[in-house]
DSSP file (Angstrom, degrees, kcal/mol; ACC not computed):
  #  RESIDUE AA STRUCTURE BP1 BP2  ACC     N-H-->O    O-->H-N    N-H-->O    O-->H-N    TCO  KAPPA ALPHA  PHI   PSI    X-CA   Y-CA   Z-CA
    1    1 A S              0   0    0      0, 0.0     0, 0.0     0, 0.0     0, 0.0   0.000 360.0 360.0 360.0  95.9  -35.4   -8.9   43.0
    2    2 A G        +     0   0    0      2,-0.1     0, 0.0     0, 0.0     0, 0.0   0.306 360.0 119.0 -96.2   9.2  -35.4   -5.9   45.3
    3    3 A M        -     0   0    0      1,-0.1     2,-0.1    77,-0.0     0, 0.0  -0.607  64.9-125.7 -78.7 129.1  -32.3   -4.4   43.7
    4    4 A P        -     0   0    0      0, 0.0     2,-0.5     0, 0.0    77,-0.2  -0.475  20.4-150.5 -69.9 143.4  -32.8   -1.0   42.1
    5    5 A V        -     0   0    0     75,-0.1     2,-0.5    -2,-0.1    75,-0.2  -0.968   5.6-158.3-116.5 131.8  -31.8   -0.6   38.5
    6    6 A T  E     -A   79   0A   0     73,-2.8    73,-2.8    -2,-0.5     2,-0.5  -0.915   6.3-149.1-109.2 133.8  -30.6    2.7   37.1
    7    7 A F  E     -A   78   0A   0     -2,-0.5     2,-0.4    71,-0.2    71,-0.2  -0.865  11.3-165.2-102.2 135.7  -30.7    3.4   33.4
    8    8 A G  E     +A   77   0A   0     69,-3.5    69,-2.6    -2,-0.5     2,-0.4  -0.951  10.9 171.5-118.9 137.1  -28.1    5.6   31.8
    9    9 A V        -     0   0    0     -2,-0.4    67,-0.1    67,-0.2     5,-0.1  -0.993  34.0-113.4-144.3 138.4  -28.3    7.2   28.4
   10   10 A R    >   -     0   0    0     65,-0.5     3,-2.1    -2,-0.4     4,-0.4  -0.373  28.5-118.3 -69.4 147.3  -26.1    9.8   26.8
   11   11 A P  G >  S+     0   0    0      0, 0.0    43,-2.2     0, 0.0     3,-1.0   0.833 114.3  54.2 -55.7 -33.5  -27.7   13.2   26.1
   12   12 A E  G 3  S+     0   0    0      1,-0.2    44,-0.2    41,-0.2    41,-0.1   0.561 101.6  60.1 -80.4  -5.9  -27.1   12.8   22.3
   13   13 A H  G <  S+     0   0    0     -3,-2.1    59,-0.7    62,-0.1     2,-0.4   0.434  79.3 102.5 -98.9  -0.5  -28.9    9.5   22.3
   14   14 A I  E <   -C   71   0B   0     -3,-1.0     2,-0.5    -4,-0.4    57,-0.2  -0.710  63.3-147.3 -86.4 131.8  -32.3   10.8   23.6
   15   15 A I  E     -C   70   0B   0     55,-3.4    55,-2.9    -2,-0.4     2,-0.7  -0.851   4.5-140.7-102.9 129.5  -34.8   11.2   20.8
   16   16 A V  E     -C   69   0B   0     -2,-0.5    53,-0.2    53,-0.2    55,-0.0  -0.805  65.1 -38.4 -90.7 117.9  -37.4   14.0   20.9
   17   17 A G  S    S+     0   0    0     51,-2.1     3,-0.2    -2,-0.7    53,-0.1  -0.194  90.8 102.3  68.2-160.2  -40.8   12.8   19.7
   18   18 A G  S    S-     0   0    0      1,-0.2    -1,-0.1    51,-0.1    -3,-0.0  -0.229  79.7 -88.5  78.6-168.7  -41.2   10.4   16.8
   19   19 A E  S    S+     0   0    0     51,-0.0    -1,-0.2     4,-0.0     2,-0.1   0.423  82.7 112.3-122.3  -3.9  -41.9    6.7   16.9
   20   20 A D  S    S-     0   0    0     -3,-0.2    51,-0.1     2,-0.1    -5,-0.1  -0.380  73.2  -6.9 -76.0 151.7  -38.4    5.2   17.1
   21   21 A G  S    S-     0   0    0     49,-0.1     2,-0.3    -2,-0.1    51,-0.3  -0.163 100.8 -43.0  70.2-158.7  -37.1    3.4   20.2
   22   22 A I  E     -D   71   0B   0     49,-3.0    49,-2.0     1,-0.0     2,-0.1  -0.863  59.8-104.6-114.8 145.5  -38.9    3.1   23.5
   23   23 A S  E     -D   70   0B   0     -2,-0.3    47,-0.3    47,-0.2     3,-0.1  -0.417  22.7-173.8 -72.2 137.1  -40.7    5.8   25.3
   24   24 A L  E     -     0   0B   0     45,-2.9     2,-0.2     1,-0.5    46,-0.2   0.165  48.7-116.9-106.6  14.1  -39.1    7.4   28.4
   25   25 A G  E     -     0   0B   0     44,-0.4    44,-2.6    20,-0.1    -1,-0.5  -0.540  48.6 -42.7  87.3-154.8  -42.3    9.4   29.1
   26   26 A E  E     -D   68   0B   0     42,-0.2    20,-0.5    -2,-0.2     2,-0.3  -0.858  46.0-162.1-119.0 152.4  -42.5   13.2   29.0
   27   27 A V  E     -DE  67  45B   0     40,-2.5    40,-2.5    -2,-0.3     2,-0.5  -0.930  21.4-121.0-129.1 153.3  -40.3   15.9   30.4
   28   28 A S  E     -DE  66  44B   0     16,-2.8    16,-2.3    -2,-0.3     2,-0.4  -0.850  28.9-129.7 -95.8 125.3  -40.8   19.6   31.1
   29   29 A V  E     + E   0  43B   0     36,-3.3    35,-2.9    -2,-0.5    14,-0.3  -0.613  30.7 171.5 -77.2 125.6  -38.6   21.9   29.2
   30   30 A Q  E     -     0   0B   0     12,-3.2     2,-0.3    -2,-0.4    13,-0.2   0.795  66.8  -0.7 -97.7 -42.1  -36.8   24.4   31.4
   31   31 A L  E     - E   0  42B   0     11,-1.8    11,-3.1    32,-0.1     2,-0.4  -0.993  56.3-155.9-155.4 141.4  -34.3   26.0   28.9
   32   32 A V  E     - E   0  41B   0     -2,-0.3     2,-0.4     9,-0.2     9,-0.2  -0.987  10.6-172.4-124.4 128.3  -33.4   25.6   25.2
   33   33 A E  E     - E   0  40B   0      7,-3.0     7,-3.2    -2,-0.4     2,-0.7  -0.969  14.3-147.0-120.2 136.3  -30.0   26.5   23.8
   34   34 A H  E     + E   0  39B   0     -2,-0.4     2,-0.6     5,-0.2     5,-0.2  -0.896  19.3 177.0-105.2 114.6  -29.2   26.5   20.1
   35   35 A L  E >   - E   0  38B   0      3,-2.9     3,-2.2    -2,-0.7     2,-0.2  -0.853  55.9 -75.0-118.8  93.7  -25.5   25.6   19.5
   36   36 A G  T 3  S-     0   0    0     -2,-0.6    -1,-0.1     1,-0.3     0, 0.0  -0.360 117.1  -4.7  59.1-120.9  -24.8   25.5   15.8
   37   37 A G  T 3  S+     0   0    0     -2,-0.2    20,-3.5    -3,-0.1     2,-0.4   0.282 125.6  77.5 -88.2  11.7  -26.3   22.2   14.5
   38   38 A T  E <   -EF  35  56B   0     -3,-2.2    -3,-2.9    18,-0.2     2,-0.5  -0.950  62.8-151.8-125.6 141.6  -27.4   21.1   17.9
   39   39 A T  E     -EF  34  55B   0     16,-3.1    16,-3.1    -2,-0.4     2,-0.6  -0.960  14.6-156.1-108.5 121.7  -30.3   22.0   20.1
   40   40 A V  E     -EF  33  54B   0     -7,-3.2    -7,-3.0    -2,-0.5     2,-0.5  -0.871   9.6-166.9 -99.8 124.9  -29.5   21.5   23.8
   41   41 A I  E     -EF  32  53B   0     12,-3.2    12,-2.7    -2,-0.6     2,-0.6  -0.946   8.6-160.6-116.3 121.0  -32.7   21.0   25.9
   42   42 A Y  E     +EF  31  52B   0    -11,-3.1   -12,-3.2    -2,-0.5   -11,-1.8  -0.898  30.4 158.2 -98.5 122.3  -32.5   21.3   29.7
   43   43 A A  E     -EF  29  51B   0      8,-3.3     8,-3.0    -2,-0.6     2,-0.4  -0.846  35.6-130.9-138.9 170.5  -35.6   19.5   31.2
   44   44 A T  E     -EF  28  50B   0    -16,-2.3   -16,-2.8    -2,-0.3     6,-0.2  -0.977  22.6-129.9-125.8 144.1  -37.0   17.9   34.3
   45   45 A T  E >   -E   27   0B   0      4,-2.6     3,-2.0    -2,-0.4   -18,-0.2  -0.282  35.0 -98.2 -81.1 172.1  -38.7   14.5   34.5
   46   46 A A  T 3  S+     0   0    0    -20,-0.5    -1,-0.1     1,-0.3   -19,-0.1   0.803 127.1  57.0 -59.3 -28.5  -42.0   13.8   36.2
   47   47 A G  T 3  S-     0   0    0      2,-0.1    -1,-0.3     1,-0.0    -2,-0.0   0.413 122.2-107.8 -85.4   2.7  -39.9   12.6   39.2
   48   48 A G  S <  S+     0   0    0     -3,-2.0     2,-0.3     1,-0.3    -2,-0.1   0.597  70.8 142.2  85.1  11.9  -38.1   16.0   39.4
   49   49 A E        -     0   0    0      1,-0.1    -4,-2.6     0, 0.0    -1,-0.3  -0.653  53.0-115.8 -87.7 145.4  -34.8   14.8   38.0
   50   50 A N  E     -F   44   0B   0     -2,-0.3     2,-0.4    -6,-0.2    -6,-0.2  -0.547  33.9-173.7 -77.8 142.5  -32.8   17.1   35.8
   51   51 A L  E     -F   43   0B   0     -8,-3.0    -8,-3.3    -2,-0.2     2,-0.5  -0.999  13.7-155.8-141.0 133.2  -32.2   15.8   32.2
   52   52 A T  E     -F   42   0B   0     -2,-0.4     2,-0.4   -10,-0.2   -10,-0.2  -0.939  11.7-169.1-109.7 131.7  -30.1   17.2   29.4
   53   53 A I  E     -F   41   0B   0    -12,-2.7   -12,-3.2    -2,-0.5     2,-0.6  -0.974   9.1-162.6-121.4 130.5  -30.9   16.4   25.8
   54   54 A M  E     -F   40   0B   0    -43,-2.2     2,-0.4    -2,-0.4   -14,-0.2  -0.929  17.0-173.3-113.3 107.5  -28.7   17.1   22.8
   55   55 A A  E     -F   39   0B   0    -16,-3.1   -16,-3.1    -2,-0.6     4,-0.1  -0.828  25.0-117.2-105.7 136.6  -30.8   16.9   19.7
   56   56 A D  E    S+F   38   0B   0     -2,-0.4   -18,-0.2   -18,-0.2   -19,-0.0  -0.408  79.6   9.7 -65.0 142.9  -29.4   17.2   16.1
   57   57 A G  S    S-     0   0    0    -20,-3.5     2,-0.6    -2,-0.1   -18,-0.2  -0.149 105.0 -50.6  82.9-178.5  -30.6   20.1   14.2
   58   58 A Q        -     0   0    0    -20,-0.1     2,-0.5   -24,-0.1    -2,-0.1  -0.865  52.4-169.4-100.3 117.9  -32.6   23.2   15.3
   59   59 A H        -     0   0    0     -2,-0.6     2,-1.4    -4,-0.1    -4,-0.0  -0.930  19.0-142.0-109.6 129.2  -35.7   22.4   17.2
   60   60 A M        +     0   0    0     -2,-0.5     2,-0.5   -21,-0.0    -2,-0.0  -0.682  41.3 156.1 -89.8  89.3  -38.2   25.1   17.9
   61   61 A I        -     0   0    0     -2,-1.4     2,-0.2     4,-0.0    -2,-0.1  -0.960  34.7-135.7-118.7 129.0  -39.2   24.1   21.4
   62   62 A E    >   -     0   0    0     -2,-0.5     3,-1.6     1,-0.1   -33,-0.2  -0.591  25.2-105.1 -86.4 144.5  -40.6   26.6   23.8
   63   63 A N  T 3  S+     0   0    0     -2,-0.2   -33,-0.2     1,-0.2     3,-0.1  -0.403 106.5  28.7 -58.3 141.0  -39.5   26.9   27.4
   64   64 A G  T 3  S+     0   0    0    -35,-2.9    -1,-0.2     1,-0.3   -34,-0.1   0.347  91.7 124.7  89.8  -7.8  -42.2   25.5   29.8
   65   65 A T    <   -     0   0    0     -3,-1.6   -36,-3.3   -37,-0.1     2,-0.5  -0.433  59.3-126.5 -83.5 163.1  -43.6   23.0   27.3
   66   66 A V  E     - D   0  28B   0    -38,-0.2   -38,-0.2    -2,-0.1    -1,-0.0  -0.940  30.0-174.6-109.8 125.2  -43.9   19.2   27.9
   67   67 A I  E     - D   0  27B   0    -40,-2.5   -40,-2.5    -2,-0.5     2,-0.3  -0.920  24.2-121.8-123.6 147.5  -42.3   17.0   25.3
   68   68 A P  E     - D   0  26B   0      0, 0.0   -51,-2.1     0, 0.0     2,-0.4  -0.642  29.8-162.7 -80.9 141.5  -42.2   13.2   24.8
   69   69 A I  E     -C   16   0B   0    -44,-2.6   -45,-2.9    -2,-0.3   -44,-0.4  -0.948   8.7-177.1-126.0 152.1  -38.8   11.6   24.7
   70   70 A R  E     -CD  15  23B   0    -55,-2.9   -55,-3.4    -2,-0.4     2,-0.3  -0.881   7.4-156.3-137.8 166.2  -37.7    8.2   23.5
   71   71 A V  E     -CD  14  22B   0    -49,-2.0   -49,-3.0    -2,-0.3   -57,-0.1  -0.999  27.0-113.0-147.6 147.4  -34.5    6.3   23.4
   72   72 A N    >   -     0   0    0    -59,-0.7     3,-2.4    -2,-0.3     4,-0.3  -0.719  28.0-143.7 -75.8 117.9  -33.0    3.5   21.3
   73   73 A P  G >  S+     0   0    0      0, 0.0     3,-1.2     0, 0.0    -1,-0.2   0.774  97.3  65.0 -58.3 -25.3  -32.7    0.6   23.8
   74   74 A A  G 3  S+     0   0    0      1,-0.2    -2,-0.0    -3,-0.0     0, 0.0   0.726 102.0  50.2 -69.1 -17.8  -29.4   -0.6   22.2
   75   75 A L  G <  S+     0   0    0     -3,-2.4   -65,-0.5   -62,-0.1    -1,-0.2   0.370  91.9  99.2-102.1   4.6  -27.9    2.7   23.3
   76   76 A C    <   -     0   0    0     -3,-1.2     2,-0.4    -4,-0.3   -67,-0.2  -0.607  57.8-152.8 -89.0 151.9  -29.0    2.4   27.0
   77   77 A H  E     -A    8   0A   0    -69,-2.6   -69,-3.5    -2,-0.2     2,-0.4  -0.986   7.1-154.5-121.1 134.9  -26.8    1.2   29.8
   78   78 A A  E     -A    7   0A   0     -2,-0.4     8,-3.4   -71,-0.2     2,-0.4  -0.902   9.3-169.5-110.9 139.6  -28.3   -0.4   32.9
   79   79 A F  E     -AB   6  85A   0    -73,-2.8   -73,-2.8    -2,-0.4     6,-0.2  -0.963  14.9-132.6-127.8 144.5  -26.6   -0.5   36.3
   80   80 A D    >   -     0   0    0      4,-2.6     3,-2.4    -2,-0.4   -75,-0.1  -0.187  45.9 -81.9 -83.3-176.1  -27.4   -2.4   39.4
   81   81 A G  T 3  S+     0   0    0      1,-0.3   -76,-0.1   -77,-0.2    -1,-0.1   0.699 130.7  53.7 -61.2 -19.2  -27.6   -0.9   42.9
   82   82 A N  T 3  S-     0   0    0      2,-0.1    -1,-0.3     3,-0.0     3,-0.1   0.349 119.9-106.8 -97.0   4.3  -23.9   -1.1   43.3
   83   83 A G  S <  S+     0   0    0     -3,-2.4     2,-0.4     1,-0.3    -2,-0.1   0.614  71.8 145.1  81.3  10.9  -23.2    0.8   40.0
   84   84 A Q        -     0   0    0      1,-0.1    -4,-2.6     2,-0.0    -1,-0.3  -0.682  54.6-111.7 -85.5 137.3  -22.1   -2.3   38.2
   85   85 A S  B     -B   79   0A   0     -2,-0.4     2,-0.7    -6,-0.2    -6,-0.3  -0.407  17.9-147.4 -66.9 138.6  -23.1   -2.4   34.5
   86   86 A L        +     0   0    0     -8,-3.4     2,-0.3    -2,-0.1    -8,-0.1  -0.542  29.0 170.5-104.7  65.3  -25.6   -5.0   33.6
   87   87 A R              0   0    0     -2,-0.7   -10,-0.0     1,-0.1    -8,-0.0  -0.581 360.0 360.0 -79.2 135.4  -24.5   -5.9   30.1
   88   88 A A              0   0    0     -2,-0.3    -1,-0.1     0, 0.0    -2,-0.0   0.494 360.0 360.0 -77.5 360.0  -26.2   -8.9   28.6
């Protein structure tokens, strides 16, 4: 199987820290915005891709820190190399 698979997850479904879900590794925090009851985190992955995380509540996260992120696998979407959804 040489087809690349892309995983998509909505910003509000990314979990910062904790033990729930599956690990997506660590990201470097570039900018943190506090919007009411939501903390928006702009980060980059180890591979240099930009990632936006929308976390419920107010998180005191410093710019430049590295944070672990996780995701509930039930909320992930997988796409094949043609952009077709791979729903089981």
